[in-house]
N, C-alpha and C positions, 0 to 999 in steps of 0.2 A: 504493499499500499504505499502510495506517495502523499505526502503531505504538501500542500501548496503555502508558500509564506508571503506574507506582505511585509515591506519594511516600513519603519517609521524612524525619521530623524529627530532625535531630540534637541533642544535648545542648546546643549552643551556641546561646543565643538569636540568632533571625533566620536562623540556618543552616537550608537545606533543599536535599535532593537529589531527582532523580527518575531512576527505574532503568526500563527496559523491564520490563512485567510478567513475561515469561518468566524473566528473570534474577533478579527479586525472588523469584518461586516457588521456583527452584533454591537460594537462598540460604537460604529458609525450611527448605527440605529439609535442608540441609547443618548448619543451626542446631540443627535436632531431633536430628539424628544426632550433631552434637557435644554437645548439651547431655544427652544420655544417656551417652556416653562419659565426659564431666566428671563427670557424677553418680555413674558407677561409680567413678571415681578418687578421689572424695571419700568414697564409702563405704570403699575401701582403705585411705585415709590413716586414717579413724576406727578402722578394725580394726587397723590396725598400732599406733596410738597407745594402744589399749584393751587390746588382747589379746597383743601381740607385746613391747612394751616395759613390763617390770615396774614402771618407776618412773613412768609415767604414769598419771594417773587423769583423770576428768573435767575438772578443772581446766585440765589441760594441752591436753585435747581440744577445749576449748569453741570456739575458733577456726573449727575445722573444721565443728562444728555450727552456728556462725552462717553460715559461709560456704554450707553445704547449705540451710539455711532460704532465705538470700538466693536461691540458685540455683532453688530451688522456686518462689519468688515471681516471679522472673525469667521461669520456663519453666512456666506454670501446667499445660500440657499433660503434664508429669511426674508429676503426681499419681497418674495411673494407674500409672506406672511404679514409683513409691515404694510405692504399695499393694501392687502386685504383689510387690515384694522382701519386704513386711512378710508377706504371706500364704505365701510361700515359707518364711521364716525360723520362722514359726509351724507350718506343716506338717513341716517336718523335725526330725529329733531332733539337736540340736547339742551333745550331751553333751560331746563331746570337741573343741569348737571352738577351745579354747585351746590344742591340741595341734597346731593346722594353722600352717603357715609362711606361708600367706597366705589371704586371705578366700574362703571358700568361694562359690561362684556362688550367688546368691539370698540370701545372708546379711547381715542389717544389725544391728549392735550394738545391745544393748537400750537403752543409754543415748542413742544418737543417736535411736531411735525415739520414747523419752520427751520429748526435747528438741523434736522436730520436733511431737509430739502436743500439747506445751503452746504453742508458737508459733503454731500453723497451726489448732488447734483443728477438724480436719475431722471432720466427723460419721460419715464411713466408719470412722475409727479407732475410734470408740466402738462401731460396729456390730460389726466385726470382733472386737473385744477381748469384748464380751458373747456373741457366738456361740461364740468360742472357750473362755469360761468355762463356757457351756452344756455344750460338748460333752465337757467334763473335769471336771463336776460330781461325779463318784463316785469320782475319782483323787485319794485325799487327798495323796499324795506330791505330786502337780502342783500342788494348791492350798495346800499348807503353805508350798512353797517361795516366795521371792519371785520371782513368775512375770512374764512380760511382758505378758499381757492385763491384769492387775491393775495393774500398773505404768502402762500406758497409760491407764487410767482414772482413775488418781491424777493422772497429769501433766496430763490434760483440765481439771482442775478449778483454778479461779484461785487457792486456797490450797495448791497443790502444795508438799509439804513438803519437796523436793529442790531447789527454786528457789534456796535459799541458796548452793548450789555454783557457780551460774551469775550471775558479776556481770553478763554482758549482759542478764539478764532483771531486774536490781535497779532 
């Protein structure tokens, strides 16, 4: 019987491990499940900082934004997960989200979406924002308020006005 091995290089120079392929695939599945659960936890923390704690602003939550960005870079397969959460956020009417005691399923705070838009520059975010604005083009109340689709488009720009609130982006 022949065992197939997959290799993994460790962060230490010269370190190298070999695992049976079936073990490596199970670890990858666990990592994806864990990465989604960890991503949900980061969204919960952002919600807690921005929506539940009256004394916290984006300057206090920036470390969560940075960690979320790092996490999305570490697990590029989470791009679809994040975009799905964004679509859920845009599709639902979250007018009373501030009255919630925990983050509603599918909700991402707008400030985090803006930060991710600016740091990741995903073209899908622009498409989603433009489609959402087109869908609401005749709704003056929606368009007059500082709305998330417009904020996403602004955050995608290199000269994003709100960058001043984030020392990590300076």
